[in-house]
N, C-alpha and C positions, 0 to 999 in steps of 0.2 A: 708565590711558589717557593718551596724550601729546597735546599740543596743538601745532598748527602754525600759522604765520602765512600768510595768503593774500596776494594781490597788494595788497589794500587796507590791509594792516598789522594787520587784526583777527585775533584768535586764533580758530580753529575746531577742531572735533573732527576728529582724524585718522581716526577710525573712520567709514567712509562710511555706515554704517547708523545713526549717532547723530543723532537729529533734535533734540536738546536743547542742542547746543553753542552757546555764545554768547561774546561778548567778555568780557574781565575786568571791564569796567565795567557789564555787564548789558544791553548793547545787544541789538537784535533778532538772531535767528539768521542767521548767514552760512555757507553751505555750504563745506565744506573744498575744497581744490584737487582732491583725488581725486574727490570727488563731482561737482564741476563738469566735470571731464574725462569722467567716465562719462556725464553727461547730454549733453555735446556729442557723444560717440561714438554714443549712442542716436539723437540727432537726425540725425546724419550717415547712419546706417544706414537710418533711416526715409525720408529724402529719396532715398537711393540706391534703395531698394526701390520707391518710388513712380515714380521715373524709369524703372526697368527695366520695371515693369508697364505704364506708359504706352507705352513704345517697343514692347514686345511686342504690345500691343493694336493699335497703329497698323500694325505690320507684318502682323499677321494680317488686319486689315480690308482692307489694300491687296491682299494675296494673294487673298482671297476675291472682292474686286471685280474683279480682273483675270481670275480664273477664270470668273466669271459672264458678264462682258461679252465675253469671248473665246470663249464657246460658240457653235457654229454657228447654233443656233436662238434666240439672244438677241434679235435685232431683232423676230422674230415674237412671242416671249414678252413683250417690253416693250410691244408694241402691244396684246396681248391682256389682259395682267394689270396693266399699269402705265400706263394711258392717262389723262392728266391731265383730258381733257374729261369722260370718264365718272366720274372720281373727284369732280370738282366737282359733277356732276349728282347723284351718289348720296349725297354726304355729308349734306346736310340731311334727306333722306328716311330715311337710316339713323339719324341722331340722333333723328328723330321716333319711329321704331320702337323705339329703345333705351329710351325712357321706359317702354314696356310691360315690357321685360326688368327694369328697375329695380324697378317695382312688383311684379312676380312675385317678385323676390328678397326684397323686404321682407316680403311677405305669406307666401310659402312658407317663408322662413327662420324666421319666428316660429312658424308651424304645425309645422315640422319639430322645432324645439327642444322645444315642448310635448309633441308626440306621442312623440318620441324619449325624453324623460324618463319619460313614463308607461309606455312599454314596458320601459325599463330597470328601473324600480322593480318592475314586475310580474315580471320575470325574477329579481329578487333577493329576492322575498318568501320568508319561511321558513315551514315547517310543511307537513304533508301536505294540509291543507285547501286550500292555494293551488296545488296541483299542476296542476289544469286551466288556471289562469291562466298559470302558468309555461310550460306546454306550448304554449298558444296564442301567447304572446309569442315563444317560441323558433321556432315554426313560421313566424310572420310574418317575423322577421328572416332566417331561412334562405331563405325563398321570395323575398323582394324583394331580398336581396343577391345571389341567384343569377340573378334575372331581369334580362336586359339592359334598360337604361332605355328604349332606343328601342322595344323590343317592348312594354314596359309602356305607353308613350305611345300606341302604335298601338292597343293593346287598349282603353284607356280612351277616347281621343279618337274612335276610329272605331267601337268596339264598343258603347259606352253609347248613343249616338244610335240605333243599329240596333235596340235593344230597344224603343224607343218607349214608355218608361215615363212615366206621368203625373206631372207635377211635377218631373221630373228635367231639369236644364238640358242643353242641347246646345251651349252656348257653348264654343268650342275653347280659349279662354283659361282658363276655370274648370276644364275637364276636364284640360287640360295641366298646370295648377297642381296639381290633385289627384294626377296621376300622379307629378309631381316630389316632392310631399310624401310619397306612399306609399314611394317608393324611398329617398329620403334619410333618412326617419325610421328605416329599418332600420339604416342606417350610423351615424347619430347615436346610436341606442339602444345600439349596441355600444360606442361611445365613452363614453357615460355609465355603462354597466355596468362597463366596465373601471375607470373612476374610482371607482365605489362599492366595488368589490372591492379596490381598492388601499388603501382606508382600513383601518388596522389594527383588528382586532376589539376591542382594548382601548379604543378610542375609544367604541364602542357600549356596552361594558361599564361604562365610567366614567360615561357618560350615564345608564344605567339605575341605577347605584348612587346617583346624585344624585336619583332619583325620577322621571326622565323615562320616559314610555311608549315602546314601540317606534316608534310613529309620530313622536313628538316627537324621539326620538334621531335618527331618519332625517332629519327635516326640519331640525333645528337644529344637528346635529353632523356627520352623515355627508355629506349632500348639499352643504353649503357647501364642504367640503374636496374632494369629488369633482369638483365643477364647476370649482373654482379650478385643480385639477391638469390638467384636460382642456381648458382654454381654447385652447391652440395647435392640437390636432387638430380642435376644433370650428370654429375659424376656417378651417382648411384645407378642411373640408367645405363651409363657406359659399362659399369661393372656387370650388370645383367646381360648386356649385349655381348660382352667378352665371353661369358659362359655359354650363351645360346649360339655362338658361332659353331659349336660342336654339332648342332642339329643339321648342318648342311650335309652331314655324312649320309642322310637318308637318300640323297640323290646319287650317291656313289663317289662323291669327292673324297680324296684320300687326305683327311685331316687327322688330328690326334685320335679322335674317337674311332674313326674308320680303321686306322692302322692297328689299334688295339683289337677291334672286332675281327680283323683278318686273322690275327694270331689266335684269338679265342675260337674261331670257327675251325681252325686246323688242329688245335690242341685240346679243345673242350675244357680248358682251364681258364678261370675268370680273373686271374691275377693281372693280366694286361689292362682290364677295366679299372682296377684299383690304381695302377700306375698312371693311367690317363687322368683319373680323377684327382690324384695328388698333384699332378703337373698343373692342372687347371687351378687347383687351390693355391699352389705356390705362385701362380701368375696373378691370381685375384687378390691375395692378401696385401701386397704393397699398394695396389690401387685403392683398396678399402681403407687402409690406414691413412693414405693420403687424403681421402675424402673426409675422414674423421678429423684430420689435422686442419683442413681448410674450413670445416664447419666450426671447430672450436675457435679458430683464429677470427672468423667473421663474427662469431658471437661476442668475443672479447672487444672487437672494434665497435660493434653495435652498442655494447654496454658503455663504451667510452665516448660514444657520439661520433666515431670516425667513419661509420658507414650509414648511408641513408637508405 
């Protein structure tokens, strides 16, 4: 390996991949001229790519803006959907109703995770004695994954009170939350089941060889790996649940959507719907970005051998 002198007079490794080159006197490492040129080239390309992306985004935004405002019906659309007066009136009421959506997300999310895990475990139980349990769990997931959520909500929110059962609540919030839990538990159960089945059988066999029972192997070996692998899709399901909490308004619960609907019914202006939609988007984006970050982090760990 040859050594070359850079502009400062120190000797450095001519090989750009050599990270141990240093001066003859044992000074700190100084990159070679070739490596410095490569780093400058990379920075130049990164700045160029950023500038092109920004310019492209700006041009696209301007074109879309001109197309929208140039439409013949834009003045009427702006007055009907983007009225500042109704937006200011709706915003505090929508925020007040959003608190109900947040509470539904927290309670239903926890219930969905627990029920989904139980169903997934029931579907993965081995042995002929557990066949009825496996069949019931499979029937549950097939039914509620196939049933549209809006129909499930109507059946539970409107059908249960019609039965007039003693001791059964008729609160639309509780009934709507129950419908959300029933539907999303079926989806989450399949996510958990996929994670459980992705764990190699040798893991369970190794746990049994160490003296663990089937239940202990499932709890201490299989489930931790399965849950860790399925974190990104679970977060995606929670993002969807967060949006669908707005559907409880069909039963009369005053959430963000229902608060907007009340103002729309009184004013015949649809701006409150836009406000409610933007509020849900603002609530969803942080969770979506967190999901992307977790996914990228787990991909990096898996590539480095840090996640099994």
